[in-house]
C-alpha positions in Angstrom: 101.9 -189.6 -86.0 104.4 -190.6 -88.2 108.3 -189.6 -87.5 110.5 -189.4 -90.4 114.5 -188.6 -90.7 116.5 -187.8 -93.4 120.1 -188.6 -93.5 122.8 -188.8 -96.2 124.6 -192.4 -96.0 127.8 -193.5 -93.5 129.9 -196.1 -93.9 129.4 -198.0 -90.6 128.2 -195.5 -89.0 128.5 -194.9 -84.5 125.2 -195.8 -82.2 123.8 -192.3 -82.5 123.2 -192.9 -86.0 121.1 -195.7 -85.8 119.4 -194.8 -82.8 117.9 -192.2 -85.4 116.7 -195.2 -87.1 115.0 -196.9 -84.4 113.4 -194.3 -83.6 111.2 -193.1 -86.6 109.0 -194.6 -89.0 110.9 -193.9 -91.8 114.7 -193.5 -92.6 115.1 -191.5 -95.6 118.8 -191.3 -96.9 119.5 -188.3 -99.2 122.6 -189.3 -101.3 121.0 -187.2 -104.0 123.4 -184.2 -103.0 126.6 -182.9 -103.5 129.5 -185.7 -102.2 131.6 -184.4 -99.6 135.4 -185.0 -99.4 136.7 -186.1 -95.7 133.5 -187.1 -94.5 131.4 -190.0 -93.1 130.5 -190.9 -96.3 133.4 -193.8 -97.3 134.6 -193.7 -93.6 134.2 -193.9 -90.0 136.7 -194.9 -87.3 137.7 -198.5 -85.4 139.6 -198.7 -82.1 143.0 -200.5 -82.4 145.6 -201.8 -80.2 147.3 -198.5 -80.8 144.5 -195.9 -81.0 142.0 -194.9 -83.4 142.5 -195.6 -87.1 140.1 -194.8 -89.9 138.8 -197.1 -92.0 138.4 -195.4 -96.3 136.7 -197.0 -99.3 138.7 -196.1 -101.7 136.3 -193.8 -104.2 137.2 -193.2 -107.7 137.9 -189.2 -108.4 135.2 -187.1 -109.5 134.3 -183.6 -110.2 133.2 -181.3 -106.9 129.4 -181.4 -108.2 129.4 -185.4 -108.6 126.6 -186.8 -106.1 126.6 -188.9 -103.4 125.0 -191.4 -105.4 127.2 -190.9 -108.0 130.1 -191.7 -106.5 132.3 -195.5 -107.1 134.7 -197.0 -105.7 138.5 -198.0 -107.1 139.6 -201.6 -105.3 137.4 -203.8 -105.7 138.7 -206.3 -103.3 138.7 -202.9 -100.5 136.0 -205.3 -98.1 138.9 -208.0 -97.7 141.1 -205.4 -96.9 138.4 -203.7 -93.9 137.4 -206.9 -93.2 140.9 -208.0 -91.8 141.9 -205.3 -90.2 139.0 -205.4 -88.4 140.1 -208.7 -87.2 142.8 -208.1 -86.3 141.5 -205.3 -84.3 138.9 -207.1 -82.7 139.6 -210.5 -82.7 140.2 -210.8 -78.6 136.8 -208.8 -78.1 134.8 -210.4 -75.7 132.0 -211.2 -78.5 134.3 -211.0 -81.4 133.6 -214.6 -82.0 130.0 -214.9 -81.9 129.7 -211.7 -84.6 132.2 -212.3 -86.7 130.2 -214.7 -89.3 127.1 -211.9 -89.5 129.7 -209.3 -90.6 132.4 -211.3 -92.4 128.6 -212.4 -94.6 128.3 -208.8 -94.6 132.0 -207.9 -96.2 131.6 -210.8 -98.8 128.3 -210.1 -100.0 128.8 -206.1 -100.4 129.5 -206.8 -104.2 128.2 -203.1 -105.5 130.5 -200.4 -106.7 128.8 -197.4 -106.0 129.0 -196.5 -102.6 125.2 -195.4 -102.0 124.4 -198.5 -102.5 127.3 -200.0 -100.1 126.2 -197.9 -97.0 122.5 -199.1 -97.3 124.2 -202.8 -97.5 125.9 -202.2 -94.2 122.6 -200.4 -92.8 120.8 -203.3 -93.4 122.2 -205.7 -91.8 123.7 -203.6 -89.0 119.9 -203.4 -88.1 119.2 -206.7 -88.8 121.9 -207.6 -86.1 121.2 -205.4 -83.6 117.1 -206.1 -83.7 116.7 -202.4 -85.2 113.1 -202.9 -87.1 114.4 -200.2 -89.9 111.9 -199.0 -93.2 115.4 -197.2 -95.3 114.4 -194.8 -98.2 115.7 -193.6 -101.0 114.9 -190.0 -101.4 114.7 -190.4 -105.2 111.6 -193.2 -104.4 109.9 -189.7 -104.0 109.3 -186.9 -106.7 110.7 -183.6 -104.8 111.0 -179.9 -105.1 113.1 -176.9 -103.9 116.2 -176.9 -102.3 117.5 -177.6 -98.3 114.9 -177.2 -95.9 112.2 -176.7 -99.0 113.8 -180.0 -99.6 113.4 -181.6 -96.7 109.7 -180.2 -95.8 108.5 -181.6 -99.5 110.2 -185.1 -98.5 108.3 -185.2 -95.3 105.4 -184.0 -97.2 105.4 -186.7 -99.7 106.1 -189.6 -97.0 103.3 -188.3 -95.0 105.2 -187.4 -92.4 103.9 -185.6 -89.0 107.2 -185.1 -87.4 111.1 -184.8 -88.6 113.5 -185.9 -86.5 117.2 -184.5 -86.5 120.4 -184.2 -85.2 121.6 -180.7 -83.0 124.1 -180.3 -86.1 120.7 -179.2 -88.1 120.0 -176.6 -86.3 122.5 -174.3 -87.5 120.9 -174.2 -90.9 117.1 -175.7 -90.9 114.4 -173.3 -91.3 112.0 -174.2 -89.0 109.4 -172.0 -89.9 109.2 -173.8 -93.4 108.3 -177.1 -91.5 105.6 -175.0 -89.1 103.9 -173.4 -92.1 103.2 -177.4 -93.8 101.8 -178.4 -90.0 105.3 -180.7 -89.2 106.6 -180.7 -86.0 110.6 -180.1 -85.6 112.4 -182.5 -82.9 115.6 -182.4 -82.0 117.4 -185.9 -81.5 120.1 -185.4 -78.6 123.2 -187.2 -78.6 124.2 -186.9 -75.2 123.8 -189.4 -72.4 125.8 -192.4 -74.1 126.9 -194.9 -71.4 130.2 -196.1 -71.5 130.6 -199.9 -71.4 134.0 -202.2 -71.3 135.9 -201.3 -74.9 139.1 -203.9 -75.5 141.5 -200.7 -76.1 141.0 -198.3 -73.5 140.5 -194.7 -73.0 137.2 -194.9 -73.8 135.3 -192.8 -77.0 132.2 -192.6 -78.3 133.4 -191.7 -81.7 133.8 -195.0 -83.2 131.7 -197.5 -85.8 129.0 -199.4 -84.1 130.8 -202.3 -85.1 133.0 -201.5 -81.6 129.9 -201.8 -79.4 128.6 -204.7 -81.5 132.3 -206.7 -80.9 132.6 -205.5 -77.3 129.0 -206.1 -75.9 127.1 -208.5 -78.2 123.6 -209.4 -77.4 123.9 -206.5 -75.1 124.4 -203.7 -77.7 121.1 -202.2 -77.4 120.8 -201.2 -73.5 124.2 -198.6 -74.4 122.0 -196.8 -76.9 118.4 -194.8 -76.3 116.3 -197.5 -78.0 114.6 -198.3 -75.0 114.0 -194.8 -74.2 114.1 -193.1 -77.7 111.3 -190.4 -76.5 113.8 -189.2 -74.1 116.3 -188.2 -76.5 114.2 -186.0 -78.1 113.9 -181.7 -77.3 
């Protein structure tokens, strides 16, 4: 029974994003849709000694109608700046020294000027660090038709999916009837119930990049995810 998730790419996303990747057979990046400002595509939060801080990739301005996979960066040195900020924020974390080299290579090896490719570069590298066997694909790998739910159904059909796994926010717009008619089961991922972990800069906050979990828990990061009990996270 093939499970598929279809999500827009995010920059160094939170742990729930990686649980979704780990729980499906194919994770499709839907970046041929309209880019939205002040979202998770080009930014995420980290913990610092002075509180939460946004790390944002600087982007060139463009028309409102531009697609995510058309968005490009303005400053080629953004990755150097981000790594410097991460080093300052987490150098005293328990596992910073152990994982700094691998993560610094990710930042130094990020040569693309396209946001979508940058995001996938980090998703691939972070999945390796977390031990997640990921199958990441672009929606453009398939020829699809329709819009909104119709397009998602078509993508699932082209990918050979029997189940479509998605987050609870999709309840606001997803037409489950279209999936039922296509004989594809919709399963809802439950992001509640994550355990806390020793966080370098309290108070604890779940709403931060996966990098926070890696630097604070290191090789034990998977114990703070739902990877080992993914079935229990589905509704």
